[in-house]
C-alpha positions in Angstrom: 0.8 -58.4 -4.5 3.2 -55.4 -4.1 2.6 -53.4 -0.9 2.0 -49.7 -1.4 4.6 -47.5 0.1 4.5 -43.9 1.4 5.6 -42.5 -2.0 2.7 -44.3 -3.8 0.4 -42.9 -1.2 1.5 -39.3 -1.9 1.2 -39.8 -5.6 -2.3 -41.2 -5.5 -5.0 -39.1 -7.2 -6.9 -38.7 -4.0 -4.0 -37.5 -1.8 -1.9 -35.5 -4.2 -4.2 -32.4 -4.3 -4.1 -32.1 -0.5 -0.3 -32.4 -0.5 -0.1 -29.5 -2.9 -2.4 -27.2 -0.9 -0.8 -28.2 2.5 1.9 -25.6 2.4 -0.6 -22.8 1.8 -2.9 -24.2 4.6 0.0 -24.4 7.1 1.2 -20.9 6.1 -2.3 -19.5 6.5 -2.8 -21.1 9.9 0.6 -20.2 11.3 1.2 -16.8 9.9 -2.3 -15.4 9.6 -5.0 -17.1 11.6 -3.0 -17.8 14.7 -1.6 -14.2 14.9 -5.1 -12.8 14.3 -6.6 -14.9 17.1 -3.7 -14.0 19.4 -4.2 -10.3 18.6 -7.9 -10.5 19.3 -7.3 -12.0 22.7 -4.5 -9.6 23.5 -6.7 -6.6 22.7 -8.8 -7.5 25.7 -5.8 -7.8 28.0 -3.3 -5.5 29.8 0.1 -7.2 29.1 3.1 -6.4 31.3 6.3 -8.4 31.7 5.3 -11.5 33.6 1.7 -10.2 34.2 -1.4 -10.6 32.0 -4.7 -9.3 33.2 -8.1 -9.2 31.4 -9.5 -5.7 31.1 -12.4 -6.3 28.8 -13.2 -3.4 26.4 -11.0 -0.9 28.3 -8.4 -0.7 25.5 -11.2 0.1 22.9 -12.8 2.6 25.2 -9.5 4.4 25.6 -9.1 4.5 21.8 -12.3 6.5 21.5 -10.8 9.2 23.7 -7.2 9.0 22.4 -6.6 12.2 20.4 -3.2 11.0 19.2 -4.9 7.9 17.8 -7.5 10.1 16.1 -4.7 12.2 14.5 -3.0 9.0 13.3 -6.2 7.9 11.6 -6.6 11.3 10.0 -3.1 11.2 8.7 -3.4 7.7 7.3 -6.7 8.6 5.6 -5.3 11.7 4.0 -2.2 9.9 2.9 -4.3 7.1 1.4 -6.6 9.4 -0.5 -3.8 11.5 -2.0 -1.7 8.5 -3.0 -4.7 6.7 -4.6 -5.6 10.0 -6.4 -2.0 10.1 -7.9 -1.0 6.5 -8.2 -3.9 5.3 -10.3 -4.6 7.9 -13.1 -0.9 8.8 -13.8 0.4 5.3 -14.0 -2.5 4.4 -16.2 -1.6 7.4 -18.5 2.0 6.4 -18.6 1.1 2.8 -19.4 -1.1 3.9 -22.2 1.7 6.0 -23.7 4.1 3.1 -23.2 1.8 0.7 -25.0 1.3 3.0 -28.0 2.9 2.2 -31.3 5.0 5.3 -31.6 6.8 4.7 -28.3 10.4 3.6 -28.7 12.8 1.9 -26.3 9.9 0.6 -24.2 12.0 -1.9 -22.3 14.5 0.8 -21.2 11.8 3.1 -19.9 10.0 0.2 -18.1 13.3 -0.7 -16.4 14.0 2.9 -15.4 10.5 3.4 -13.9 10.7 0.1 -12.0 14.1 0.6 -10.4 12.7 2.7 -7.5 10.6 -0.2 -6.4 13.7 -2.3 -6.0 15.3 0.2 -3.7 15.1 -0.5 0.0 12.6 1.6 1.8 15.2 2.2 4.5 17.6 3.6 1.9 15.0 5.6 0.0 13.5 7.1 3.3 17.0 8.1 4.5 17.9 9.7 1.2 14.7 11.7 1.0 15.3 12.7 4.6 18.6 14.2 3.6 17.1 15.8 0.5 14.5 17.6 2.6 16.8 18.4 5.5 16.6 21.9 7.0 20.4 22.4 6.3 21.4 25.0 3.7 23.2 22.3 1.8 20.2 19.9 1.3 19.0 19.3 -2.2 15.7 21.0 -1.8 17.1 24.1 0.0 19.7 24.4 -2.8 16.8 24.4 -5.3 15.2 27.2 -3.3 18.4 29.1 -3.3 18.6 28.8 -7.1 15.3 30.6 -7.3 16.4 33.2 -4.8 14.4 31.8 -1.8 15.7 31.2 1.7 16.1 27.8 3.3 13.0 26.3 5.1 12.6 23.5 7.6 10.9 21.0 5.2 10.2 18.2 7.7 9.1 20.4 10.6 6.1 21.9 8.8 3.0 19.9 7.9 2.6 20.9 4.3 6.2 20.5 3.2 6.5 17.3 5.3 3.5 15.8 3.6 4.9 16.8 0.2 8.1 14.9 1.0 6.1 11.8 2.0 3.9 11.9 -1.1 6.8 12.5 -3.4 8.6 9.5 -1.9 5.5 7.3 -2.4 5.0 8.4 -6.0 8.7 7.9 -6.8 8.6 4.3 -5.5 5.3 3.0 -6.8 4.5 4.8 -10.0 6.5 2.3 -12.0 5.0 -0.7 -10.3 1.4 0.5 -10.9 2.3 1.4 -14.5 3.4 -2.2 -15.1 0.1 -3.5 -13.7 -1.8 -1.3 -16.1 0.5 -2.1 -19.0 -0.2 -5.8 -18.4 -3.9 -5.1 -18.5 -3.5 -3.1 -21.7 -1.6 -5.8 -23.4 -4.5 -8.2 -22.7 -6.9 -6.0 -24.7 -7.6 -7.4 -28.2 -6.1 -5.0 -30.8 -9.0 -5.8 -33.2 -11.2 -3.6 -31.0 -9.1 -0.6 -31.7 -8.9 -1.4 -35.4 -12.7 -1.6 -35.6 -12.9 1.8 -33.8 -10.4 3.3 -36.3 -12.6 2.0 -39.2 -15.6 3.7 -37.5 -13.7 7.0 -37.3 -13.3 7.0 -33.5 -10.9 9.6 -32.0 -8.1 8.7 -29.5 -10.2 10.0 -26.6 -13.2 7.9 -27.7 -11.1 4.8 -27.9 -9.6 5.5 -24.5 -13.0 6.1 -22.8 -15.0 3.5 -24.6 -12.5 0.7 -25.0 -9.5 1.1 -22.8 -11.1 2.3 -19.5 -13.9 -0.3 -19.4 -11.6 -3.2 -20.2 -9.0 -2.0 -17.7 -11.6 -2.0 -14.9 -10.4 -5.3 -13.3 -6.8 -4.0 -13.2 -8.0 -0.6 -11.9 -9.9 -2.3 -9.1 -6.9 -4.4 -8.2 -4.5 -1.4 -8.1 -7.0 0.6 -6.1 -7.4 -2.3 -3.5 -3.6 -2.7 -3.0 -3.1 1.0 -2.9 -5.7 1.4 -0.1 -4.0 -1.3 1.9 -0.5 0.2 1.2 -1.7 3.7 2.2 -3.2 2.6 5.5 -0.2 0.4 6.3 2.5 3.0 5.6 5.0 3.3 8.4 8.7 2.7 7.4 8.9 5.6 4.9 7.8 8.0 7.6 10.0 6.4 10.3 13.1 6.7 8.1 12.4 10.2 6.8 12.1 11.6 10.3 14.8 9.4 11.7 12.4 7.8 14.2 8.7 7.6 15.1 8.5 11.1 16.6 7.9 13.6 13.9 7.2 17.3 15.0 3.6 17.6 16.2 3.1 14.0 14.9 2.7 15.3 11.4 4.1 12.0 10.0 2.4 9.7 12.5 0.2 6.9 10.9 -1.9 4.2 12.4 0.9 1.7 12.1 3.3 4.2 13.5 1.0 4.6 16.5 0.7 0.8 16.9 4.6 0.6 16.9 4.8 3.4 19.5 2.4 1.8 21.9 3.4 -1.8 21.4 7.2 -1.7 20.9 8.3 1.7 22.3 6.0 1.7 25.4 5.5 -2.1 25.8 1.7 -1.8 25.8 1.0 -4.8 23.6 -2.7 -5.1 24.6 -3.4 -1.5 23.6 -1.3 -2.0 20.4 -3.4 -5.1 19.5 -6.6 -3.0 19.8 -5.0 -0.4 17.4 -4.1 -3.1 15.0 -7.5 -4.7 14.9 -9.1 -1.3 14.4 -6.8 -0.8 11.4 -7.7 -4.2 10.0 -11.4 -3.4 10.4 -11.0 0.0 8.7 -9.1 -1.5 5.8 -11.6 -4.2 5.3 -14.6 -1.9 5.5 -13.1 0.6 3.0 -12.2 -2.1 0.5 -15.5 -3.9 0.7 -17.3 -0.6 0.1 -15.1 0.3 -2.9 -15.6 -3.3 -4.3 -19.3 -3.0 -3.9 -19.3 0.4 -5.6 -17.2 -0.9 -8.4 -19.7 -3.7 -9.0 -17.2 -6.5 -8.1 -19.8 -8.3 -5.9 -22.6 -8.1 -8.4 -24.1 -11.4 -9.4 -23.9 -12.2 -13.1 -27.3 -12.6 -14.7 
């Protein structure tokens, strides 16, 4: 009788499924679960070079009184709300137009709108920083001069600084979200629209009664990733202001504050507490929106 080798063992029906899922399990354990457990432990410690001391809930109690942290949360919330309000309806509208029969050269427009997402965040943030520079020769100040207005310090004022950040975000991610919605639209059976045409439905009625309901799974997905992306925003602000210290912290986000405490000031225990609070906030917000959207409802 032939002795079974290691290859035969791997190709057996009982073992093969576990071999296929092993890379995911190892990745999950090494790059997600282990860092999470380490961060939880570190959040209860004061970590200095060569010295680690347990401080209990001191880091969390300090967060409750930390006004800079509160400002970072406020900035992240405002940024997330504005970007979600812009990066869901407009990409959906563009996708609907792109999917229509009268639209020509669809591939060209899809490629053009997707190019910004391929651009490095470092490059994009730097370019937008130059565009919104306070120098007279910057692109935005040149635009003001064209309309007879004087130069302004775009990135030193809250309103104009936020306008630059939101514009950068919309420039980068509108095309990506549009492709998500376009994929959802192409999964809708065209027979539904043909039946609606026979019944005399208008374009608005077809959009509200057919397109929107059937795009709900895609909309929930885009909203979920947009919330996570909004709360995790950091590099765009860092590159636009040329560092993590924007005037009066107008561009400071939760991740930026985590970086400031953990990397710049070497307070890893405090930074771990900030990171866990961010994780909790993101989970709570997304669970709430998934409940409101009916994702967790049991099918009858």
